[in-house]
C-alpha positions in Angstrom: 99.6 4.8 -104.9 97.4 6.2 -102.2 94.0 7.3 -103.0 93.7 9.6 -99.9 93.5 13.0 -100.6 95.0 15.9 -98.7 92.0 16.2 -96.2 92.3 12.4 -95.5 96.0 12.6 -94.8 95.3 15.5 -92.4 92.8 13.3 -90.4 95.8 11.0 -89.7 98.3 13.7 -88.5 99.3 13.5 -84.9 97.4 15.8 -82.6 98.8 18.9 -81.6 100.7 18.9 -78.1 98.8 20.5 -75.2 99.6 24.2 -74.7 102.2 24.6 -71.8 101.3 27.6 -70.2 103.6 29.2 -67.5 101.7 30.3 -64.5 102.7 31.8 -61.1 101.9 30.3 -57.8 99.8 33.3 -56.5 97.3 33.2 -59.3 94.8 31.8 -56.9 93.3 33.5 -53.9 93.9 30.6 -51.5 97.4 30.6 -52.5 97.7 34.3 -51.4 96.0 33.5 -48.2 98.1 30.5 -47.4 101.4 32.1 -48.4 100.6 35.2 -46.0 99.9 32.8 -43.1 103.0 30.8 -43.8 105.0 34.1 -43.7 103.1 35.4 -40.6 103.7 32.3 -38.7 107.4 32.2 -39.6 107.9 35.8 -38.6 105.8 35.4 -35.3 108.1 32.3 -34.5 111.2 34.3 -35.2 110.0 37.1 -33.0 109.1 34.9 -30.0 112.3 32.9 -30.3 114.3 36.0 -30.0 112.1 37.1 -27.0 112.7 33.7 -25.5 116.3 33.8 -25.9 116.9 37.3 -24.7 114.3 37.3 -21.8 115.7 36.7 -18.5 112.5 35.2 -17.2 111.1 31.7 -18.3 107.4 31.5 -19.2 105.6 28.4 -20.2 103.0 30.5 -22.1 105.4 32.3 -24.2 106.9 28.9 -25.3 103.1 27.7 -26.0 102.5 30.5 -28.3 106.0 30.6 -30.0 106.7 26.9 -30.3 103.0 25.6 -30.9 100.9 28.5 -31.9 103.1 30.1 -34.4 104.0 26.7 -36.2 100.2 25.9 -36.3 99.6 29.2 -38.2 102.5 28.4 -40.7 101.4 24.8 -41.2 97.8 26.0 -41.7 99.2 28.4 -44.4 101.4 25.7 -46.0 98.3 23.2 -46.2 96.0 26.1 -47.9 99.0 26.9 -50.2 99.2 23.1 -51.2 95.4 22.9 -51.8 95.5 26.0 -54.0 98.4 24.4 -56.2 96.2 21.3 -56.7 93.1 23.4 -57.5 95.0 25.2 -60.1 96.6 22.0 -61.6 93.1 20.4 -62.1 91.6 23.5 -63.5 94.5 23.6 -66.1 94.2 19.9 -67.0 90.4 20.3 -67.6 91.5 23.1 -70.2 94.0 20.9 -71.8 97.0 22.8 -70.3 100.1 21.5 -69.0 101.0 23.8 -66.2 104.5 24.8 -65.0 104.7 27.1 -62.2 107.2 29.9 -61.5 107.7 32.5 -58.8 108.5 35.6 -60.9 106.4 38.7 -60.8 104.0 39.5 -63.6 103.1 43.2 -63.5 101.4 42.9 -66.8 98.7 40.5 -65.6 96.0 42.4 -63.6 94.7 39.1 -62.2 98.2 38.2 -60.9 98.9 41.6 -59.5 95.5 41.7 -57.6 96.5 38.3 -56.1 100.1 39.7 -55.2 98.7 42.8 -53.6 96.1 40.4 -51.6 99.2 38.3 -50.5 101.1 41.3 -49.4 98.2 43.1 -47.7 97.2 39.8 -45.7 100.7 39.2 -44.8 101.2 42.7 -43.3 97.8 42.3 -41.5 98.4 38.9 -40.3 101.8 39.7 -38.9 100.4 42.8 -36.9 97.4 40.6 -35.6 99.5 37.7 -34.6 102.3 39.6 -33.0 99.7 41.6 -31.0 97.6 38.5 -30.3 100.6 36.6 -29.3 101.7 39.3 -26.9 98.2 39.6 -25.3 97.7 35.9 -25.2 101.0 35.4 -23.4 100.1 38.3 -21.0 96.5 37.1 -20.4 97.3 33.4 -20.0 100.1 34.2 -17.6 97.6 36.0 -15.2 95.8 34.7 -12.1 92.5 36.0 -13.7 92.9 33.6 -16.5 93.4 30.5 -14.2 90.9 31.6 -11.7 88.2 33.5 -13.6 88.3 33.6 -17.4 88.5 29.9 -18.3 88.4 28.0 -15.2 85.1 29.1 -13.4 85.1 25.7 -11.6 88.4 26.9 -9.8 86.3 29.4 -7.9 87.3 28.2 -4.4 90.9 28.0 -5.4 90.8 31.2 -6.8 89.3 33.0 -3.8 91.6 31.2 -1.4 94.5 32.0 -3.6 93.9 35.8 -3.3 93.7 35.5 0.4 97.0 33.5 0.6 100.6 34.6 1.2 101.4 33.8 -2.3 98.6 36.0 -3.9 101.3 37.9 -6.0 102.8 34.8 -7.4 101.4 33.8 -10.7 99.6 30.4 -10.7 101.8 29.0 -13.7 105.0 29.6 -11.5 103.9 26.7 -9.2 101.5 24.8 -11.4 103.6 24.7 -14.6 106.9 26.5 -13.9 109.7 26.7 -16.7 110.5 24.2 -19.3 108.7 22.5 -22.2 107.6 19.1 -20.7 105.3 20.3 -17.9 103.5 23.0 -19.9 102.8 20.4 -22.6 101.7 18.0 -19.9 99.4 20.7 -18.3 97.8 21.6 -21.6 97.0 18.0 -22.6 95.5 17.7 -19.2 93.8 21.0 -19.8 92.0 19.5 -22.9 90.3 16.9 -20.4 89.5 19.6 -18.1 87.7 21.7 -20.8 85.8 18.7 -22.0 84.8 17.9 -18.3 83.5 21.8 -17.8 81.8 21.9 -21.3 79.8 18.5 -20.3 79.5 19.4 -16.8 81.2 16.1 -15.8 83.8 17.6 -13.6 84.2 16.4 -9.9 83.1 18.4 -7.0 85.4 19.0 -5.3 88.1 19.3 -7.7 90.5 16.2 -6.8 93.7 17.0 -4.9 96.7 16.5 -4.6 97.5 17.6 -8.1 98.9 14.4 -9.5 101.3 16.2 -12.0 102.4 18.9 -10.1 106.3 19.4 -10.5 108.6 18.6 -7.7 109.0 21.4 -5.1 112.7 21.7 -5.7 111.9 23.2 -9.1 109.3 25.6 -8.0 109.1 26.2 -4.0 112.9 26.3 -3.8 113.1 28.9 -6.5 112.4 31.5 -3.7 112.8 29.2 -0.5 116.2 27.5 -0.5 117.0 24.8 1.9 120.2 26.6 3.1 118.1 29.2 5.0 116.0 26.7 6.6 117.4 26.9 10.3 116.9 28.2 13.7 113.7 28.8 15.6 110.6 30.9 15.2 108.2 32.2 17.7 104.5 31.7 17.1 101.6 32.8 19.2 98.1 31.4 19.0 95.1 32.8 20.6 92.3 30.4 21.4 88.9 30.9 23.0 86.7 28.5 24.6 83.2 27.7 23.9 81.7 29.2 27.2 79.5 32.2 27.5 82.4 34.5 28.1 84.5 33.3 25.2 87.4 32.7 27.5 90.7 33.3 25.9 93.8 30.8 26.2 97.0 31.9 24.7 99.8 29.6 23.8 103.2 30.7 22.5 105.4 28.3 20.9 109.1 28.3 19.9 109.0 26.3 16.7 112.1 24.3 15.8 112.2 25.3 12.1 115.7 23.6 11.7 117.3 22.3 8.7 120.9 22.7 8.0 122.3 25.1 10.5 125.1 27.1 8.6 126.8 28.0 11.9 127.2 24.7 13.4 126.8 22.4 10.3 124.2 20.2 12.3 121.0 18.9 10.8 118.4 19.7 13.1 114.7 20.5 13.6 111.5 20.3 11.4 113.4 20.8 8.1 115.7 18.0 8.7 113.4 16.3 6.3 114.5 18.8 3.7 118.0 19.0 4.2 119.8 18.5 1.0 121.7 15.5 2.3 118.8 13.7 3.7 116.3 11.8 1.5 112.8 10.6 2.8 110.8 8.3 0.7 107.3 6.8 1.5 104.5 4.8 0.2 100.9 6.2 0.5 97.9 3.9 0.2 95.2 6.6 -0.3 95.0 9.5 -2.8 95.3 12.2 -0.1 98.6 10.7 1.1 97.4 10.5 4.7 97.9 6.8 5.2 101.6 6.1 5.0 102.5 2.4 6.3 106.0 2.5 5.0 108.8 4.9 4.6 112.5 5.0 4.2 115.0 7.5 5.5 118.4 7.8 4.0 120.7 10.0 6.2 123.6 12.2 5.4 126.1 9.6 6.2 124.3 6.9 4.1 122.6 5.2 6.7 119.4 3.8 5.5 116.4 3.1 7.9 113.2 1.6 6.9 109.8 2.0 9.1 106.8 -0.1 8.5 103.5 -0.6 10.1 103.3 -4.6 10.5 99.6 -4.5 10.7 99.1 -2.6 7.4 98.6 -3.7 4.0 100.7 -2.0 1.3 102.5 -2.6 -2.0 105.8 -4.3 -2.2 108.6 -1.7 -2.1 110.6 -3.6 -4.3 107.9 -4.1 -7.1 108.6 -2.1 -10.3 104.9 -0.7 -10.3 104.9 0.4 -6.6 105.1 4.3 -6.5 107.4 5.4 -3.9 107.3 9.2 -3.5 110.2 11.4 -2.4 109.3 13.5 0.5 109.4 17.2 -0.5 108.0 20.7 0.6 104.5 19.9 -0.4 104.1 16.9 1.8 103.7 19.1 4.7 103.1 22.6 3.0 100.2 20.9 0.9 98.2 24.2 1.2 100.5 27.1 0.4 98.2 29.0 -1.7 94.8 27.6 -1.0 94.2 27.2 2.5 90.5 26.8 3.5 90.5 27.6 7.2 88.4 25.6 9.7 85.8 27.4 11.6 87.4 27.3 15.0 90.7 28.8 13.5 88.8 31.5 11.7 86.7 32.4 14.9 89.9 32.5 16.9 91.6 35.0 14.5 88.5 37.2 14.4 88.1 37.2 18.1 91.7 38.1 18.7 91.9 40.9 16.0 88.6 42.5 17.3 86.6 41.8 14.2 84.2 39.8 16.4 83.4 41.3 19.8 84.4 38.9 22.8 81.4 40.6 24.5 79.0 38.6 22.6 77.9 35.7 24.7 78.8 32.3 23.4 79.7 33.9 19.9 82.8 31.5 19.6 80.5 28.4 19.7 77.8 29.8 18.0 80.0 31.1 15.2 81.6 27.6 14.8 78.3 25.9 14.7 76.9 28.2 12.1 79.9 28.1 9.9 80.1 24.3 10.1 76.5 23.5 9.3 75.5 21.9 6.1 74.2 24.1 3.4 73.2 23.4 -0.3 74.2 26.9 -1.7 76.2 29.9 -0.7 73.1 32.0 -0.7 71.2 29.6 1.7 74.4 29.6 3.9 74.4 33.4 4.0 70.8 33.7 4.8 71.0 30.9 7.4 74.0 32.5 9.3 72.3 35.9 9.6 69.0 34.3 10.6 70.8 32.0 13.2 72.7 34.6 14.7 69.6 36.8 15.1 67.5 33.9 16.5 69.9 32.9 19.0 70.3 36.5 20.6 66.7 37.3 20.4 65.8 34.1 22.0 68.4 33.9 24.7 69.4 37.6 25.3 66.4 39.6 24.2 66.9 42.1 26.9 70.4 42.8 25.8 69.8 42.9 22.1 69.5 46.6 22.0 72.9 47.3 23.6 74.5 44.4 21.5 73.2 45.6 18.2 76.3 46.9 16.8 78.4 43.9 17.9 75.8 41.5 16.4 75.9 43.4 13.2 79.6 43.4 13.3 79.6 39.5 13.9 77.2 39.0 10.9 79.7 40.8 8.5 82.5 38.8 9.9 80.9 35.6 9.7 79.7 36.0 6.1 83.2 37.1 5.1 84.6 34.0 6.7 82.1 31.8 5.1 82.5 33.1 1.6 86.1 32.8 1.9 86.5 29.3 3.0 83.2 27.5 2.2 81.9 26.8 -1.2 78.9 24.2 -1.0 78.2 24.2 -4.9 81.7 22.6 -5.3 81.5 20.6 -2.1 84.7 22.5 -1.0 85.9 23.5 2.4 88.5 22.5 5.0 86.7 18.9 5.4 87.6 18.1 1.7 91.0 19.9 1.7 93.5 18.2 4.0 96.0 20.5 5.5 99.1 18.5 6.8 100.7 21.6 8.3 99.4 20.9 11.8 98.2 18.0 13.9 94.6 19.1 14.6 91.8 17.9 12.5 94.2 16.2 10.1 97.1 13.7 11.1 99.8 16.0 9.8 103.2 15.0 11.4 101.6 12.1 13.0 101.3 10.4 9.7 104.8 9.1 10.2 105.6 10.0 13.9 103.8 7.6 16.3 101.4 5.9 13.8 102.6 2.4 14.2 105.5 2.4 11.8 108.6 0.9 13.5 112.1 0.0 12.2 113.8 -3.6 12.5 114.7 -2.8 16.0 111.0 -2.1 16.8 111.7 1.8 17.4 109.3 4.4 16.0 109.9 8.1 15.3 109.9 10.5 18.2 106.5 11.9 19.0 107.0 14.1 21.9 105.8 17.7 21.7 109.2 19.1 21.9 110.5 17.3 18.9 109.0 20.2 16.9 108.2 23.0 19.2 108.7 24.3 22.8 105.9 25.9 24.8 107.3 29.2 26.2 104.0 30.7 27.4 100.6 29.7 28.2 97.7 30.8 30.1 93.9 31.8 30.3 94.2 35.3 28.7 95.2 37.0 25.4 97.7 39.3 27.3 101.0 37.7 26.7 102.6 40.0 29.7 100.2 38.4 32.1 100.6 34.6 31.6 103.3 32.0 32.7 106.4 32.0 30.6 109.7 30.4 30.3 112.2 30.2 27.6 113.4 26.8 28.8 109.9 25.2 28.2 106.6 24.7 30.0 104.5 21.3 30.1 101.5 21.7 27.8 98.2 22.4 29.6 95.0 21.7 27.7 92.6 24.8 27.6 89.6 22.7 28.5 89.7 20.6 31.9 90.2 17.2 30.5 93.0 16.2 32.9 95.9 14.3 31.6 93.9 12.3 28.8 95.6 14.4 26.0 98.9 12.4 26.9 97.3 9.0 26.0 95.2 9.9 22.7 95.9 12.0 19.5 94.4 15.3 19.0 92.5 14.2 16.0 90.5 11.7 18.3 88.7 14.7 19.6 89.5 17.6 17.0 87.9 15.8 14.0 87.1 17.2 10.6 83.5 17.1 11.1 83.6 19.0 14.5 85.5 22.1 13.0 87.4 22.0 16.4 
């Protein structure tokens, strides 16, 4: 018989089970915030997905916002929601409760209703904000101002030249990114590196070119310029001026053999033979600017393969797996379609031919080239030095005529400053000398990188290098009046504007017309 009383027996009874309270998920404020972010992210994703499917225009930034931005918002909301659940479970356990969650509404619970209204209000606000922000973000990041001004201040030289280019109405992203997920992801990953470089002031001056990750021209340039239309000839007239006191003009008119695939004859001809869809040109470059090309391979329309190599050059083995063999495309010649940094002589010739600088100013062509081409530390120093140099020259050498020439000198000052500020950026070490232009054979090798530069095939033959390979001179002479100079549709033999005899036949243009001279 037990001697334990009722009190002692009660002490040995099993403890009561913890209270199991049924709670709703949105009792905590963080759950309301996380839930609203999840819903807003989901709705933004759906809206932008519909826009992406129904829009006739591919845009990389819409994809960034829709397929990266919106999911990030939703995932952030999910994380907050899960954190809130964990917080609620821990709080319940400390109170000795076993919590079971449900999703039903509790209108009788004031605390719950406050959280519910918070959730609904935040969701509505976030949907409106994210939808508007997404649209404006897409609109902003699609603009040239974003690329050249808002975020990419170091791209100032590129921004200025872009606005002066034939492609000033083509958005930057159309060429630098284009449609499709792969290239915009790649560009944004590279953008992180660029942002860090700008933040730490560790970016290169000038910005390195060519752009390594630029997508093939077939996916950008040929969206507007298609090879089937590359045929025929084009008349181009160049007005040159000598560096003498009278700024003597010299005019050359060229019939440029644009060529390509002639739709009338079916023949592959002219300069754009390189880009005819049935021809493939591949090459190995040994420098980052792609100027030194010791090896290239040509696969013609009939399947014939010709390999040209410089026997004196050192270059990677074309058969090695790690050797980069680039397929020749538009950008290998038209490498500055939107960012052309004009050399001083070209800019002066244009200013003189259009009357922006008077030909009556003695030696203005030579003086302008020298002032533009001088070394300056900053843009402000350059502007001051150009004005001072112009004034000093005429006051020193033509003091008696300065009064009569004052209007022309003032006009020349304005034009020279405009030329300099549009093409020279000393703070970024950027001008025509650091920006190779392959669309010529002055200053830069251009065509002569492959034509006549020592590369030969197995038979010892090199590519043609004669002037009429690419163009025919139909008029030339010492005036800017085309009607007063010698002309012939059949073609004329080239005459050098300066009296140098026939030496031009034995040396390349770039042996005299160097990057440092400004030609």
